N, C-alpha and C positions, 0 to 999 in steps of 0.2 A: 148403672146397668143399661139404661136406654142409650147412653152415649156409646157404649161398647158395641151394641147392636147396630147403631148407625154406622160406626166405623167399619164393621164387618161387611155391611151391605154395600158400602161405597168403595170398598177396596178394589183395586185394579186386579183383574185376573191375568195371570201370566200364561196359562195354558187353557185350551178349550178342546175337549174330546167330543168328537161327533161321529156317529156311526156311518153317516153318509157324507163324505167329503165333497166339497163343491168341485164342479168340473174343472174350473180354471184356477183353483187354488193350488198352485204348483210348489209352493214353499221355496221359491228361488232365493228369497231373502235369507233363508237359513244357511245357504251356501256361504254367504259372507260371514255370518255369525260363527260358522264352523270352519273358517278358512285355515285356522291352525291345524285342525285335524286333517284337512285335505292335504296340506303340505307334509304332514307326518306319513300319510299313506303313500304319497309320491316318493318320499325319501326311502320308505320301506321297500317299495317295489323296485326302485332303481338299484338299491343295495342287494336285494335278494336275487335279482336277475343275474348278477355276475359275482356273487359272493364266493362260490366254490368252483371258480374257473381258473385256469392257468394264466390266461392273458387278460382277464377281467374286462373292464370297459372297452378295451380295444376291439371287442366283438362288435361294438356299435359301428365301427368302420368296416370291419371285415365282412359282416353279413351282407350288406348291399353290394360290396365290391365283388365278393365271390359269386353272388347271384348274377351280377352284371357280366362277369367273365363267362359264366355258363351260357347266358343268353347270347353273348358274343360268339361263342363257339357253335352253339346249336342253330340259332336263327341267323346269325351274321355270316358264318363260314359255310355251314352245311346247307341250310335252307335258303340262304342268300336273300333274306327279306329286305326290302328297300328301307332305307332310313332317311330318304329325301335329301341326301347329300350331307347329313349331319354326321360327324364322327361317331362311329358305332358305340364306343364306350360311353360317350355323353348321352347319346340317344337312349340307350338301355338303362343307364343309371338314373336319368330323369324320370323315366316311367317306373323304375323299381322303387325309388324312395317314396314316391307319392302312393303307389299301390300298397307298399308295405305299411305306410302310415295309416292308410284306410283299413287295411286288413287287420292290423294289430289293434286298432281302436274298436272296430266292430266285434272282433273276437273277444276282447276283454270286457266289452259292455254286455254282450249277449249272454255271458255266463255270470252276470252280477249276482243273481240269487243263489245259484248253485255253488259257486266258489266261496261265497261269503255267508253261507247258511249258518255256520257255527257262531260267528261273531254277531250276526243279526239276531240270533235267538237269545243272546246274553245281555246285550246292551242296546239302548235306543239311540239312534242318531239318524238324521235324514238319509234315507237309502240312496238318494241321488248323489251323495258324496262319492260313492265308489266309482260310478261311471265317469264323474268329473275328474277325479284323481287319476283315473286311467288315461283320460284324454291329455291331461297335463304331463303325465309320465311319457306318453308316446310323443308328445310335442318336444320334450327335452331330447329324446332320441333322434327325432327328425332334425332338430337344429344341428346336432353333431354330424349326422349323415349329410345334411345340406352343406355343411362346411367342406366335406370331402368333395362334393359336386363342384363347389365354387373354386376349390384349388385346381381341379382338373380343367374346369372351364377357363380360368384365368391363364393356365398354361397354354391352351390353344389360342386364346385371345392375344396374349403377349408374344408368344414365339411364332405363331403362324398367321397372326393378324386376322384372325377369323372373328366373325360376329361383331355386331355394332350394338353398343349399350344404349338403350332408349328409356324414356320415362315410363314406358309400359311396365317396367320392372317393379314399379310401385304397387302393382296388383298382387305381388307375391303374398303379403299377409292375408289379403282377402281370399286367395286361393287356398291357403292353409286352413283358415277358419271355415271356409265352405266345405272342405274335405272332412274336417273334424265334425262339423254339424251333420253332414250326411251320414257319417259313420255312427254318430251318437244317436240320431233319430232312428235309424234302422236298427241299431243294437238294442235300444230301449224297447222297441216293439217286439223284437225277437225274444228278448230276455223273459218276457211274460209267458211266452208260449213254450220256450225250452224248459222252463221250470215246471210247467204243468204237464207237458207231453214230451218225454225224453227222446222219443224217436224223431221229433222235429229237429233236434240237434244234428242228426245224421243228414237230414234233407238239406238244411242250410249250409252245412259244411260242403256238401256236393255242389250247391249253387255257388258258393264262394269260389270254389276251385274253377268252375266254369267261367266265373265272372271275369277272370283275368284275360280270357280269350275273346271276350266281347268288349274289352277295354283296350285302348291303344297303348299298352305297356311295351310290347315288343314289335309293334308295327304302326305305321302312320295311318291317319284317316284317309289319305289319298289312295290307298289300295282297296278301300271298301267300295264295292259296286254301287253305282249311283242309286239304284232302286232300294238299297238298304241304308242309305246315308241318313235319312231322317230318324229311323229307328235307332241307328248307331249313336246319333247325337243326343237321343233322349236319355241315355245313361249319363247322370250328372258327372261322373268321373271323366267322361270323354272331353267335354269342353275345358275341364280343369287341367288335364294333362296336355291337351293340344294348345291351350293358352300358355301354359308354362313353357312349352317348347317354342311357340311363336315369339315369346318375349325374349328368350335367351338366344335362340338360334336363327331368328329372322327368317323362318320358313313359313310361308302362307300368311294369312291374316287372322287376327283375333276375331272369332265368331261371337260378337257381343250378344246377338240375339239368343244363341244357345246358352251362353253364360248366364244371361238373365233368366232363361227358362230353368236352368239348373238351380239358380238361387231361389226362385219361387217354389219349385218342387221340393227342394231341401228344407225350406222354411216350413212348408206344410207338413212334411214328414217329421221334422223335429217337434213341432207342436203336438202332432198326433202321438208321437212317442212319449213325450213328457206327460201328456194327459193320461194315456193308458197306463204308463208306469206308476204314476201317482195314484190312480184309481185302484190299481190291482196289487200294490205292494203289500198290503196287509193280508189280503186273501192268499197271495202266493206264499207268504211266509207260513201260513197255516197248512198249506199243502206239502211243502218240502220239510 
């Protein structure tokens, strides 16, 4: 009898439930343990996006291309906004794919609790899985859209002998990760508030729409007045897009100081988002 008691008291605990979770216990290790589930959600989202469409996944190519053509007509032909000598289709496409990647990531993350309330209430798994699976899903779409950009870029490079390929192109993975981290951190922070206060959703949708016009998606940084340049570069997406264009189109120089600032700000924002999301996930579920 005593032996059994000793065995019970020395048994390893697999789970520990605590009413007040530690501030920096983010449960990131659980993401690896649930990696199979993450990939299932990624597969589900990719299939569901184009399941009942006529042309299916071809929309991944058409969406940025059609958006680029609209920008080309409106801003290139009518407004005649400068592109710093870069072919207009490449200039607008480069800004479009990065902005779309950011926008889709932040939109998917900020509605984590609202769109997944039903499944969250039925089964437990780390809630962070949903934003992470969304990031991976959007990364798959980005890779396909980036392929479209590369095809057009190589056409200009080979046929018209434009642009010089440099080692700075090695920064591409870093820029993608930085964009995803910025969207994830911001989306995690917003998700807690949109679940609690539904009118916050309307406010942030408005802010996101305005965000494109303070980000160099359809215009270069060179046309921004000098007195607003510092504020303009404080937007983490500005050095990301401008660095992307500088690498491919050899226009201007890479502003490493602003890229470093964007990295620091994004890291802080991501940590804050993870901490707040983890601290409030149970409380939010009780509200919704």
